[in-house]
KEKE-3310 file (N, C-alpha, C; in steps of 0.2 Angstrom, whole numbers, plus 5000, padded with zeros to 4 digits):
npx = (5003:5003:5012:5012:5027:5028:5032:5017:5021:5030:5039:5037:5041:5043:5030:5021:5004:4999:4998:4995:5000:5009:5009:5007:4997:5000:5000:5002:5014:5016:5009:5021:5031:5041:5046:5060:5064:5062:5071:5079:5075:5070:5064:5057:5049:5035:5020:5000:4994:4980:4975:4984:4982:4969:4972:4980:4974:4963:4972:4975:4959:4960:4969:4962:4955:4958:4961:4968:4975:4977:4987:4990:5002:5002:4994:4997:5009:5002:4998:5007:5014:5006:5010:5018:5031:5033:5033:5043:5055:5057:5055:5066:5072:5074:5072:5082:5100:5108:5102:5094:5101:5102:5097:5084:5077:5069:5059:5054:5050:5039:5032:5029:5026:5013:5004:4992:4992:4987:4992:5003:5009:5006:5015:5027:5030:5025:5032:5041:5037:5045:5039:5028:5033:5034:5044:5056:5069:5086:5082:5090:5104:5099:5086:5088:5095:5086:5072:5054:5045:5055:5059:5059:5061:5059:5049:5045:5042:5045:5041:5031:5036:5037:5043:5057:5064:5063:5061:5055:5064:5059:5057:5063:5067:5077:5081:5085:5099:5100:5104:5102:5102:5089:5082:5086:5077:5066:5068:5068:5056:5051:5056:5050:5038:5040:5047:5039:5023:5010:5009:5021:5028:5027:5027:5042:5053:5064:5081:5090:5098:5104:5091:5095:5107:5118:5131:5128:5135:5148:5137:5127:5105:5094:5078:5070:5080:5080:5072:5064:5067:5062:5062:5075:5080:5089:5088:5101:5103:5113:5119:5119:5108:5110:5123:5141:5148:5134:5129:5136:5137:5123:5119:5130:5122:5111:5116:5121:5110:5104:5092:5097:5088:5091:5100:5105:5112:5112:5118:5115:5124:5120:5116:5125:5121:5106:5106:5102:5091:5086:5085:5072:5067:5072:5071:5057:5048:5037:5029:5031:5041:5043:5049:5048:5056:5068:5067:5081:5091:5109:5114:5122:5123:5132:5136:5135:5135:5133:5140:5136:5150:5154:5146:5148:5144:5152:5155:5158:5160:5157:5156:5142:5143:5131:5116:5100:5103:5110:5100:5091:5095:5095:5084:5080:5076:5072:5075:5072:5059:5059:5055:5054:5044:5042:5048:5052:5067:5065:5053:5056:5061:5055:5043:5050:5055:5043:5039:5042:5044:5041:5031:5021:5017:5003:4999:5002:5006:4996:4996:5001:5003:5007:4993:4999:5010:5007:5013:5020:5011:5002:5008:5012:5000:4997:5006:4998:5001:4990:4986:4986:4976:4985:4982:4995:4995:4999:5004:5015:5026:5033:5042:5040:5036:5021:5025:5037:5028:5023:5025:5027:5022:5017:5018:5015:5019:5030:5023)
npy = (4993:5011:5023:5042:5040:5030:5035:5038:5032:5016:5001:4989:4975:4960:4952:4957:4965:4973:4988:5001:5000:5006:5001:4999:5001:4992:5003:5011:5008:4995:4992:4995:4987:4978:4964:4968:4976:4970:4967:4976:4984:4972:4965:4947:4946:4950:4957:4953:4968:4974:4961:4961:4970:4968:4958:4964:4972:4963:4957:4970:4974:4960:4964:4974:4968:4961:4971:4981:4998:5003:5014:5021:5022:5030:5037:5047:5052:5058:5071:5076:5079:5090:5099:5115:5113:5100:5098:5105:5097:5085:5088:5096:5087:5076:5080:5088:5093:5083:5073:5073:5080:5096:5104:5096:5099:5111:5109:5096:5098:5109:5100:5095:5100:5107:5097:5091:5085:5070:5067:5070:5061:5052:5051:5050:5039:5028:5034:5046:5043:5049:5054:5060:5072:5088:5091:5098:5092:5090:5095:5091:5080:5070:5069:5066:5055:5045:5036:5037:5029:5027:5031:5046:5050:5031:5023:5013:5001:4995:5004:4995:4986:4990:4987:4989:5001:5009:5005:5002:5002:5000:5013:5022:5025:5020:5025:5020:5016:5010:4997:4995:5003:5005:5008:5018:5032:5028:5032:5045:5048:5040:5048:5062:5058:5055:5066:5078:5075:5076:5063:5058:5067:5077:5065:5066:5055:5046:5044:5034:5030:5035:5043:5058:5067:5064:5052:5038:5025:5010:5006:4999:4995:4986:4984:4974:4964:4969:4962:4964:4958:4962:4963:4973:4968:4964:4956:4956:4955:4950:4953:4955:4966:4971:4977:4972:4983:4995:4985:4989:5005:5003:4999:5006:5016:5012:5008:5020:5030:5040:5035:5022:5014:5000:4986:4972:4965:4954:4948:4941:4929:4928:4915:4909:4898:4890:4906:4919:4937:4944:4942:4939:4927:4921:4918:4922:4927:4920:4922:4925:4916:4909:4901:4903:4892:4891:4877:4871:4877:4882:4870:4878:4891:4906:4917:4933:4941:4955:4968:4984:4996:5008:5023:5027:5022:5014:4995:4976:4962:4945:4930:4918:4901:4894:4897:4899:4897:4911:4918:4911:4916:4931:4934:4932:4917:4899:4892:4893:4890:4880:4881:4870:4867:4850:4847:4841:4843:4851:4856:4862:4873:4877:4886:4893:4899:4907:4914:4907:4908:4921:4929:4937:4944:4946:4946:4937:4922:4923:4922:4931:4924:4921:4912:4898:4891:4877:4868:4873:4881:4871:4866:4874:4876:4865:4863:4874:4887:4903:4902:4914:4916:4923:4928:4928:4926:4934:4946:4938:4939:4948:4945:4945:4945:4945:4953:4959:4967:4975:4993:4993:5002:5005:4994:4983:4973:4956:4951)
npz = (5001:4995:5006:5012:5015:5005:4986:4973:4962:4960:4960:4967:4967:4956:4955:4965:4968:4953:4950:4941:4923:4908:4894:4873:4859:4845:4830:4816:4812:4813:4799:4792:4791:4783:4769:4767:4776:4788:4795:4797:4807:4815:4817:4816:4804:4793:4801:4802:4804:4808:4816:4826:4831:4838:4842:4852:4861:4866:4874:4884:4888:4898:4905:4912:4916:4925:4936:4933:4933:4914:4904:4888:4879:4866:4868:4880:4874:4863:4871:4878:4868:4863:4870:4871:4875:4877:4864:4857:4863:4861:4843:4842:4847:4836:4824:4816:4806:4809:4809:4796:4789:4786:4773:4774:4786:4788:4783:4784:4797:4795:4789:4801:4814:4810:4814:4826:4840:4846:4829:4829:4836:4827:4817:4824:4829:4815:4805:4793:4776:4762:4753:4757:4763:4749:4736:4726:4716:4717:4732:4743:4745:4755:4751:4737:4734:4742:4737:4732:4739:4751:4769:4778:4791:4799:4806:4819:4828:4837:4847:4854:4863:4876:4890:4886:4886:4900:4914:4933:4946:4963:4972:4960:4942:4927:4913:4898:4884:4871:4864:4849:4834:4828:4841:4843:4843:4848:4862:4866:4865:4875:4884:4881:4887:4905:4905:4905:4903:4917:4926:4927:4927:4937:4949:4957:4953:4957:4947:4941:4930:4915:4902:4897:4887:4886:4874:4879:4874:4875:4881:4885:4888:4895:4897:4897:4904:4916:4929:4945:4959:4974:4992:4992:4980:4967:4949:4936:4916:4906:4893:4873:4872:4887:4891:4898:4900:4901:4913:4924:4925:4927:4937:4946:4948:4955:4970:4970:4974:4989:4994:4995:4991:4982:4986:4983:4969:4956:4945:4931:4918:4901:4891:4878:4866:4870:4860:4870:4870:4881:4898:4903:4893:4896:4908:4922:4937:4946:4956:4975:4976:4967:4949:4932:4921:4906:4900:4895:4900:4903:4917:4923:4926:4924:4937:4947:4959:4968:4978:4987:4991:5002:4999:4987:4973:4971:4971:4976:4970:4969:4963:4961:4966:4962:4956:4958:4971:4975:4974:4982:4995:4994:4994:5005:5009:5014:5001:4982:4969:4956:4942:4927:4911:4907:4893:4875:4867:4856:4858:4867:4862:4852:4861:4868:4857:4852:4866:4876:4890:4894:4906:4911:4929:4938:4950:4965:4956:4949:4930:4915:4898:4883:4873:4866:4868:4874:4881:4892:4898:4905:4915:4921:4927:4933:4944:4951:4947:4942:4924:4915:4897:4883:4869:4852:4843:4830:4838:4844:4836:4835:4843:4856:4878:4887:4898:4892:4884:4892:4906:4921:4932:4944:4958:4969:4985:4984:4995)
capx = (5001:5006:5009:5014:5034:5031:5029:5013:5024:5034:5036:5043:5044:5040:5023:5014:4998:5001:4990:5001:5006:5010:5007:5007:4992:5000:4999:5003:5021:5017:5009:5025:5038:5039:5050:5065:5066:5060:5079:5084:5069:5071:5057:5060:5042:5029:5015:4994:4994:4974:4974:4988:4979:4964:4975:4982:4967:4964:4975:4973:4953:4960:4975:4957:4948:4961:4958:4975:4971:4980:4988:4992:5010:5001:4990:5004:5012:4999:4996:5014:5014:5002:5014:5026:5039:5035:5036:5053:5058:5055:5056:5073:5079:5070:5072:5090:5103:5111:5094:5091:5101:5102:5093:5077:5074:5062:5052:5049:5049:5034:5024:5028:5020:5005:5000:4991:4998:4991:4993:5010:5014:5008:5018:5034:5028:5023:5038:5036:5039:5048:5030:5028:5036:5034:5049:5057:5075:5090:5082:5096:5108:5099:5083:5087:5094:5079:5066:5048:5044:5059:5057:5062:5060:5059:5045:5046:5037:5045:5039:5025:5039:5036:5047:5062:5066:5061:5063:5056:5065:5058:5053:5066:5068:5082:5080:5092:5103:5098:5110:5103:5099:5082:5078:5086:5071:5060:5068:5067:5046:5050:5059:5045:5032:5043:5049:5033:5017:5011:5006:5029:5035:5024:5030:5050:5055:5073:5082:5095:5105:5100:5085:5098:5107:5123:5130:5131:5136:5143:5134:5118:5105:5085:5071:5068:5084:5080:5072:5063:5065:5061:5068:5081:5084:5088:5092:5099:5104:5121:5120:5117:5105:5113:5132:5144:5146:5125:5126:5140:5134:5115:5121:5131:5118:5106:5121:5124:5106:5104:5086:5097:5083:5091:5104:5107:5109:5113:5120:5118:5126:5114:5123:5127:5119:5101:5107:5094:5091:5084:5085:5066:5064:5076:5065:5054:5046:5028:5027:5038:5049:5044:5055:5050:5064:5068:5068:5087:5096:5114:5112:5131:5123:5139:5130:5137:5135:5135:5134:5139:5153:5151:5140:5149:5142:5157:5153:5159:5157:5158:5156:5141:5142:5122:5112:5096:5105:5112:5091:5088:5098:5097:5078:5081:5071:5077:5074:5065:5058:5064:5048:5054:5040:5045:5046:5057:5074:5062:5048:5056:5064:5049:5039:5058:5055:5038:5039:5038:5044:5037:5024:5020:5013:4998:4997:5006:5004:4993:5002:4998:5006:5002:4992:5000:5014:5000:5017:5023:5006:4998:5012:5013:4994:4997:5010:4999:5000:4983:4990:4978:4983:4984:4981:5000:4998:5003:5009:5022:5030:5037:5045:5041:5028:5016:5027:5039:5025:5022:5030:5023:5022:5014:5018:5015:5026:5030:5020)
capy = (5000:5018:5029:5044:5040:5029:5036:5035:5027:5011:4993:4984:4967:4956:4946:4959:4967:4975:4992:5003:5000:5009:4999:5003:5001:4995:5008:5012:5006:4990:4990:4997:4982:4972:4957:4969:4983:4967:4962:4980:4986:4968:4957:4941:4944:4955:4958:4957:4974:4973:4955:4964:4977:4966:4952:4970:4974:4958:4956:4977:4971:4955:4965:4976:4964:4960:4980:4983:5004:5001:5018:5019:5026:5034:5044:5052:5056:5064:5075:5078:5082:5095:5107:5119:5111:5093:5098:5106:5095:5080:5089:5096:5080:5069:5084:5091:5091:5076:5066:5071:5084:5103:5106:5095:5103:5117:5109:5093:5103:5109:5097:5086:5106:5106:5092:5090:5081:5065:5067:5072:5055:5045:5050:5053:5032:5028:5037:5049:5045:5056:5054:5063:5080:5090:5096:5099:5088:5094:5100:5087:5072:5063:5069:5064:5048:5041:5034:5040:5026:5028:5035:5050:5045:5028:5017:5014:4998:4990:5003:4991:4985:4996:4986:4988:5008:5012:5000:5003:5000:5001:5021:5025:5021:5021:5027:5014:5019:5005:4996:4993:5010:5006:5010:5024:5037:5027:5035:5051:5051:5039:5054:5065:5059:5056:5073:5083:5072:5077:5057:5055:5073:5079:5059:5064:5050:5044:5044:5029:5031:5039:5054:5062:5067:5063:5046:5030:5018:5002:5005:5000:4993:4985:4983:4965:4961:4970:4959:4967:4952:4962:4963:4975:4963:4966:4952:4961:4949:4955:4950:4958:4970:4975:4976:4974:4992:4992:4983:4994:5009:5002:4994:5012:5022:5010:5009:5026:5031:5040:5030:5015:5007:4992:4983:4966:4963:4949:4950:4934:4930:4927:4913:4910:4893:4896:4914:4922:4941:4945:4940:4937:4927:4916:4916:4925:4926:4919:4920:4930:4911:4904:4909:4898:4895:4888:4871:4867:4885:4875:4872:4882:4899:4911:4922:4937:4944:4964:4973:4989:4998:5015:5030:5032:5019:5006:4989:4973:4956:4937:4924:4911:4894:4892:4905:4898:4899:4914:4921:4912:4918:4935:4935:4926:4912:4892:4890:4895:4885:4882:4877:4868:4860:4842:4845:4839:4847:4853:4857:4869:4878:4880:4886:4898:4905:4909:4918:4905:4909:4930:4929:4943:4942:4955:4947:4933:4914:4924:4926:4930:4920:4916:4903:4894:4890:4875:4860:4877:4882:4867:4861:4877:4878:4860:4867:4877:4894:4904:4906:4921:4913:4929:4925:4929:4922:4943:4950:4934:4939:4955:4941:4947:4941:4952:4954:4963:4975:4981:4997:4991:5012:5005:4989:4982:4969:4950:4947)
capz = (5000:4995:5012:5014:5012:4996:4979:4970:4954:4962:4958:4974:4966:4951:4957:4969:4966:4948:4948:4934:4917:4901:4886:4868:4854:4838:4825:4808:4811:4810:4792:4788:4791:4773:4772:4764:4782:4793:4798:4801:4812:4825:4819:4810:4799:4792:4802:4801:4809:4811:4821:4831:4836:4840:4851:4858:4863:4873:4880:4889:4891:4902:4914:4917:4922:4932:4941:4933:4925:4910:4902:4883:4879:4861:4871:4886:4869:4861:4878:4881:4860:4863:4874:4867:4878:4873:4854:4856:4867:4854:4837:4841:4845:4829:4815:4815:4803:4809:4806:4792:4783:4781:4768:4776:4793:4790:4777:4789:4804:4795:4791:4807:4815:4808:4815:4833:4847:4841:4824:4828:4839:4826:4813:4823:4827:4812:4801:4789:4770:4755:4746:4762:4760:4742:4734:4720:4718:4723:4738:4747:4743:4754:4748:4729:4736:4744:4733:4736:4746:4757:4776:4781:4799:4799:4810:4825:4829:4844:4853:4852:4869:4881:4894:4886:4888:4904:4922:4939:4953:4970:4969:4954:4938:4925:4907:4895:4880:4868:4858:4842:4831:4827:4845:4849:4843:4854:4871:4866:4865:4882:4889:4883:4894:4911:4910:4902:4905:4923:4926:4932:4927:4947:4953:4961:4953:4955:4942:4941:4925:4907:4903:4898:4879:4883:4869:4882:4870:4873:4890:4883:4893:4891:4903:4899:4905:4923:4938:4953:4963:4981:4999:4989:4976:4957:4946:4928:4912:4904:4884:4868:4874:4892:4891:4904:4901:4901:4920:4927:4925:4929:4947:4950:4951:4962:4973:4974:4978:4994:4996:4997:4988:4979:4992:4981:4963:4954:4937:4924:4911:4896:4887:4867:4868:4865:4862:4871:4870:4886:4903:4902:4889:4898:4916:4925:4942:4945:4965:4978:4979:4962:4943:4928:4917:4902:4902:4892:4899:4906:4925:4929:4921:4927:4937:4953:4966:4967:4982:4989:4996:5002:4996:4979:4969:4970:4973:4977:4966:4970:4958:4961:4960:4959:4953:4962:4978:4977:4974:4987:5000:4994:4995:5013:5010:5012:4992:4978:4968:4947:4936:4918:4908:4906:4888:4873:4866:4852:4856:4868:4857:4849:4866:4867:4850:4855:4873:4885:4898:4896:4908:4917:4936:4941:4956:4968:4955:4943:4925:4908:4893:4877:4877:4859:4873:4879:4889:4899:4902:4906:4919:4927:4931:4936:4951:4956:4943:4937:4920:4910:4892:4879:4862:4852:4834:4827:4842:4846:4829:4837:4848:4861:4878:4890:4904:4884:4881:4899:4909:4927:4933:4952:4957:4977:4985:4983:5000)
cpx = (5006:5004:5014:5021:5033:5027:5022:5015:5031:5036:5042:5045:5040:5031:5019:5010:5001:4994:4990:5002:5005:5009:5008:5004:4998:4998:5000:5009:5021:5014:5016:5032:5036:5045:5058:5069:5066:5068:5079:5080:5067:5065:5061:5053:5038:5024:5008:4994:4987:4974:4980:4984:4972:4967:4978:4976:4961:4966:4975:4965:4955:4965:4967:4953:4952:4964:4967:4974:4980:4981:4992:4996:5007:4996:4994:5006:5011:4999:5002:5017:5012:5004:5019:5030:5040:5038:5040:5057:5059:5057:5065:5078:5078:5071:5078:5093:5106:5104:5091:5096:5100:5093:5085:5073:5069:5055:5050:5049:5039:5029:5023:5024:5016:5002:4999:4996:4995:4991:5004:5016:5012:5012:5026:5035:5031:5027:5036:5042:5040:5042:5027:5028:5035:5038:5056:5066:5078:5090:5089:5100:5105:5094:5081:5092:5089:5074:5060:5044:5050:5056:5064:5064:5057:5054:5048:5043:5040:5044:5034:5028:5042:5042:5053:5066:5067:5060:5062:5058:5062:5053:5060:5067:5075:5078:5085:5090:5101:5102:5108:5099:5093:5080:5076:5083:5066:5061:5067:5059:5046:5050:5055:5041:5034:5045:5042:5025:5018:5010:5017:5033:5032:5026:5035:5050:5062:5074:5092:5102:5101:5095:5092:5102:5114:5125:5131:5136:5143:5138:5127:5114:5097:5083:5070:5075:5085:5073:5069:5061:5062:5066:5073:5084:5084:5092:5092:5104:5108:5120:5121:5115:5111:5120:5134:5143:5142:5126:5131:5137:5127:5118:5126:5128:5113:5110:5122:5115:5105:5100:5091:5091:5087:5098:5107:5107:5113:5113:5121:5118:5124:5117:5121:5120:5113:5105:5100:5097:5091:5084:5078:5063:5069:5073:5061:5049:5037:5025:5032:5044:5050:5044:5052:5052:5063:5069:5078:5093:5100:5111:5117:5129:5128:5135:5134:5134:5138:5133:5138:5145:5155:5147:5142:5147:5144:5153:5157:5157:5160:5153:5151:5142:5134:5121:5105:5097:5106:5104:5092:5089:5099:5090:5074:5076:5075:5078:5070:5065:5056:5058:5052:5050:5044:5042:5051:5062:5068:5057:5051:5061:5060:5043:5045:5056:5045:5037:5037:5038:5045:5033:5027:5013:5008:4998:5003:5002:4997:4998:4999:5006:5003:5000:4993:5005:5012:5007:5016:5015:5002:5000:5015:5008:4994:5002:5007:4996:4996:4987:4985:4982:4979:4985:4989:5003:5000:5010:5016:5025:5035:5043:5046:5034:5025:5019:5037:5036:5020:5027:5024:5026:5024:5015:5019:5022:5027:5024:5015)
cpy = (5007:5020:5037:5045:5036:5033:5037:5029:5025:5004:4992:4975:4965:4954:4952:4959:4971:4982:4999:5002:5005:5004:5001:4999:4998:5000:5007:5008:5001:4986:4992:4994:4978:4969:4963:4975:4978:4967:4968:4985:4978:4962:4952:4941:4950:4954:4958:4965:4974:4965:4958:4968:4972:4962:4961:4971:4970:4959:4964:4972:4967:4959:4969:4975:4962:4965:4982:4992:5001:5010:5017:5026:5030:5042:5048:5055:5061:5069:5077:5083:5088:5101:5108:5117:5105:5093:5096:5101:5088:5082:5093:5092:5074:5074:5090:5090:5088:5072:5067:5077:5091:5105:5104:5096:5106:5111:5101:5097:5107:5109:5095:5097:5111:5104:5091:5084:5075:5068:5068:5064:5052:5043:5049:5043:5029:5028:5041:5046:5050:5056:5060:5071:5081:5095:5094:5094:5090:5098:5098:5082:5067:5064:5065:5057:5042:5038:5036:5036:5023:5032:5039:5051:5038:5027:5014:5007:4992:4994:5000:4989:4988:4995:4989:4995:5008:5005:5004:5001:5002:5007:5024:5021:5021:5023:5024:5017:5010:5004:4996:5002:5010:5008:5014:5031:5037:5034:5042:5055:5047:5045:5057:5066:5058:5064:5078:5079:5074:5071:5057:5065:5078:5074:5061:5060:5051:5044:5039:5030:5034:5046:5058:5063:5066:5053:5042:5022:5017:5001:5007:4996:4990:4983:4975:4960:4966:4967:4961:4963:4953:4962:4967:4974:4966:4961:4955:4953:4953:4949:4954:4965:4976:4972:4977:4981:4997:4995:4988:5000:5009:4999:5003:5016:5019:5011:5016:5033:5033:5038:5024:5012:4999:4991:4978:4966:4960:4950:4942:4932:4925:4922:4912:4903:4889:4904:4917:4931:4944:4942:4935:4932:4918:4912:4923:4923:4924:4922:4924:4923:4908:4905:4901:4899:4888:4883:4869:4872:4877:4876:4875:4890:4900:4915:4928:4941:4950:4966:4977:4993:5004:5019:5031:5028:5012:5000:4983:4967:4949:4934:4919:4907:4893:4895:4906:4899:4904:4920:4921:4916:4927:4938:4935:4922:4907:4893:4893:4888:4885:4878:4876:4863:4855:4843:4843:4844:4852:4858:4866:4874:4882:4886:4895:4900:4909:4913:4914:4903:4918:4930:4935:4941:4951:4952:4941:4927:4918:4928:4925:4925:4919:4910:4897:4891:4884:4870:4868:4879:4879:4865:4867:4879:4869:4862:4873:4889:4895:4907:4908:4919:4923:4928:4931:4926:4931:4944:4944:4935:4941:4951:4942:4945:4946:4951:4962:4969:4977:4984:4994:4999:5010:5000:4986:4973:4965:4946:4953)
cpz = (5002:5002:5010:5011:5008:4990:4977:4967:4960:4959:4962:4971:4958:4953:4962:4966:4957:4945:4943:4927:4914:4898:4879:4862:4849:4836:4818:4806:4810:4803:4787:4787:4784:4772:4767:4771:4790:4798:4803:4807:4817:4823:4811:4803:4799:4797:4799:4806:4812:4815:4827:4834:4838:4845:4856:4863:4868:4876:4888:4893:4897:4906:4916:4922:4926:4939:4939:4928:4921:4905:4893:4881:4871:4862:4877:4879:4864:4867:4877:4873:4858:4866:4869:4870:4877:4867:4854:4857:4862:4847:4838:4843:4838:4822:4816:4808:4805:4806:4800:4786:4786:4781:4770:4781:4794:4783:4782:4795:4803:4793:4798:4814:4815:4810:4823:4836:4845:4833:4824:4830:4833:4821:4815:4825:4822:4805:4796:4783:4764:4753:4752:4761:4749:4741:4729:4719:4717:4730:4741:4741:4746:4751:4739:4731:4737:4737:4735:4741:4752:4765:4775:4787:4798:4806:4814:4829:4834:4850:4855:4862:4872:4890:4895:4890:4894:4910:4928:4941:4959:4968:4964:4948:4933:4916:4902:4888:4877:4865:4852:4839:4829:4830:4846:4849:4847:4862:4871:4865:4873:4888:4888:4888:4899:4910:4908:4905:4915:4926:4931:4930:4934:4952:4959:4959:4952:4949:4942:4937:4918:4909:4904:4890:4880:4879:4875:4877:4871:4879:4889:4888:4889:4896:4903:4902:4913:4926:4942:4957:4971:4984:4994:4980:4970:4954:4938:4924:4911:4897:4880:4870:4883:4893:4897:4905:4905:4913:4925:4928:4927:4939:4950:4953:4956:4966:4975:4974:4984:4999:4996:4995:4984:4984:4989:4974:4960:4947:4935:4918:4907:4891:4881:4863:4870:4865:4862:4871:4875:4891:4905:4898:4891:4906:4919:4930:4943:4951:4968:4979:4971:4953:4938:4922:4913:4903:4902:4893:4907:4914:4927:4922:4926:4930:4946:4955:4967:4974:4986:4992:4996:4999:4989:4972:4968:4971:4972:4974:4969:4964:4963:4960:4960:4960:4960:4970:4981:4975:4981:4996:4998:4995:5003:5015:5008:5005:4986:4972:4959:4946:4931:4916:4906:4900:4881:4872:4863:4853:4862:4867:4853:4854:4866:4861:4850:4861:4877:4889:4900:4899:4913:4923:4936:4947:4959:4966:4951:4937:4921:4905:4889:4877:4870:4864:4877:4882:4891:4904:4905:4914:4924:4930:4935:4943:4952:4952:4941:4930:4915:4905:4888:4870:4855:4846:4829:4831:4843:4842:4830:4844:4859:4866:4880:4893:4895:4885:4887:4900:4913:4930:4942:4952:4966:4979:4984:4987:5000)
residu = (MET:THR:THR:SER:SER:THR:PRO:ALA:LEU:HIS:VAL:ASP:SER:GLU:VAL:GLY:VAL:LEU:LYS:GLN:VAL:VAL:VAL:HIS:ARG:PRO:GLY:VAL:GLU:LEU:THR:ARG:LEU:THR:PRO:SER:ASN:VAL:ASP:GLU:LEU:LEU:PHE:ASP:ASP:VAL:MET:TRP:ALA:THR:ARG:ALA:ARG:GLU:GLU:HIS:ASP:SER:PHE:VAL:SER:LYS:LEU:ARG:ASP:LYS:GLY:VAL:VAL:VAL:HIS:GLN:PHE:ALA:ALA:LEU:LEU:ALA:GLU:VAL:LEU:GLY:THR:GLU:ASP:GLY:ARG:GLU:PHE:VAL:LEU:SER:ARG:THR:THR:ASN:GLU:HIS:THR:VAL:GLY:PRO:GLN:LEU:VAL:GLU:PRO:LEU:ARG:GLU:LEU:LEU:GLU:SER:LEU:ASP:GLY:ALA:GLY:LEU:ALA:GLU:ALA:LEU:VAL:GLY:GLY:VAL:LEU:LYS:HIS:ASP:LEU:SER:LEU:PRO:ALA:GLY:SER:SER:LEU:LEU:TRP:ASP:TYR:LEU:ASP:ASP:GLU:ASP:PHE:VAL:LEU:ALA:PRO:LEU:PRO:ASN:THR:LEU:PHE:GLN:ARG:ASP:ASN:VAL:ALA:PHE:ALA:TYR:ALA:GLY:LEU:SER:VAL:HIS:PRO:MET:ALA:LYS:PRO:ALA:ARG:GLU:ARG:GLU:LEU:ILE:HIS:SER:ARG:ALA:VAL:LEU:ASN:PHE:HIS:PRO:LEU:PHE:ARG:ASP:ALA:GLY:ILE:HIS:ARG:TYR:TYR:GLY:ASP:ASP:ASP:THR:TRP:HIS:HIS:PRO:ALA:THR:CYS:ALA:GLY:GLY:ASP:ILE:LEU:VAL:ALA:GLY:ASN:GLY:VAL:VAL:LEU:ILE:GLY:MET:GLY:PRO:ARG:THR:THR:PRO:GLN:GLY:VAL:GLY:MET:LEU:VAL:SER:GLY:TYR:PHE:SER:ASP:PRO:ALA:LYS:GLN:VAL:THR:LYS:VAL:ILE:VAL:VAL:GLU:LEU:PRO:LYS:ASN:PRO:PRO:LEU:THR:HIS:LEU:ASP:THR:ALA:LEU:THR:MET:LEU:ASP:ALA:THR:THR:PHE:SER:VAL:TYR:PRO:TYR:LEU:ASP:LYS:GLY:LEU:THR:SER:TYR:THR:LEU:THR:PRO:LYS:GLY:ASP:GLY:GLY:SER:TYR:GLY:ILE:GLU:GLU:ASN:THR:ASP:LEU:PHE:ARG:ALA:ILE:SER:ASP:ALA:LEU:GLY:VAL:ASP:GLU:VAL:ARG:VAL:LEU:GLN:ALA:PRO:ILE:ASP:GLU:MET:ALA:ALA:ALA:ARG:GLU:GLN:TRP:ASP:ASP:GLY:SER:ASN:PHE:LEU:ALA:VAL:SER:PRO:GLY:VAL:VAL:PHE:GLY:TYR:ASP:ARG:ASN:GLN:SER:THR:ASN:THR:PHE:LEU:ARG:ARG:ASN:GLY:ILE:GLU:VAL:VAL:THR:VAL:THR:GLY:SER:GLU:LEU:GLY:ARG:GLY:HIS:GLY:GLY:PRO:ARG:ALA:MET:THR:CYS:PRO:ILE:GLU:ARG:GLY:PRO:ALA:SER)
# end
């Protein structure tokens, strides 16, 4: 329960009662995925946008049925872009001589400035095509280089995955420099919402890392690698999206926080076989002491426990002999329960592809997962977990499950 000493927006665990989240209903950006650009935009296939929206609407409806307040990111961004300060913050960083060349700044700004907040949000997330502008040949090198169906501003279909850009950990948050160019512009939009929308602007939220114009690479992070385990503990996956440098910056931010909210970090080195993009594709929490884990993960996963040394953000590092023993010790429990569906390796690989471990808990023991992962869902139910199924025939093509699509902004403790 929120008290006078607890900010309204805080995330105290992975599995406590989920009260508020931010999601993004997929828009025109999905219709602009083509076989020629899916790889660049980090998708494996083109998506049936209409069906994806229907599936997302059903997901949101089920969240609301569980009492979760759902904020639509596009609506938050539209409100911000309806203000002079919010609009200037975004456009000055999106439309400048470095992003489109000096000759195209004025015509592109003119087009975007003509739109209201909602229209501008759609254009910035959905992308701006060359033929949306009307300029003569020779206007700029970029202009002549582009074909009519090429993008002056690329679409941002990964906006669907609200988990990655921003992650709350207790009463603070981190804003993540992204590893892939296709996602860098998303941060501008997230930062605009955090700094100009009254829901966040007036909440007094501590920043652990990011939310600035500094070029942080290669110290990149992603929220799919950050699990708030409770009891002051955070798990961080270290791999292709959250680099060792990124982990170092994030942990330094946690431990230099005067409020000392994060007291211990367990870093998990993501395996290269099978290749895993985020920690939450390998394991997620189902209740205060139960984890769903990909069945064929190497039992000897390398992990480290990091603890603060002093008040300046420095920390000590100790390699663990057993990941789940280290987690149980950090949580102060005798042991944690590890659930791995008893399926063959090919079936496990299929369900891994379909985000079979990417569960979103809405309360202890009540989780959302894709319906197509029948073996894992059935196994969890037999072990006392309530699984609310989400249709993912199209949404699943983006390789992000229910957890990946949500950014919790208010959640209670695991107990």
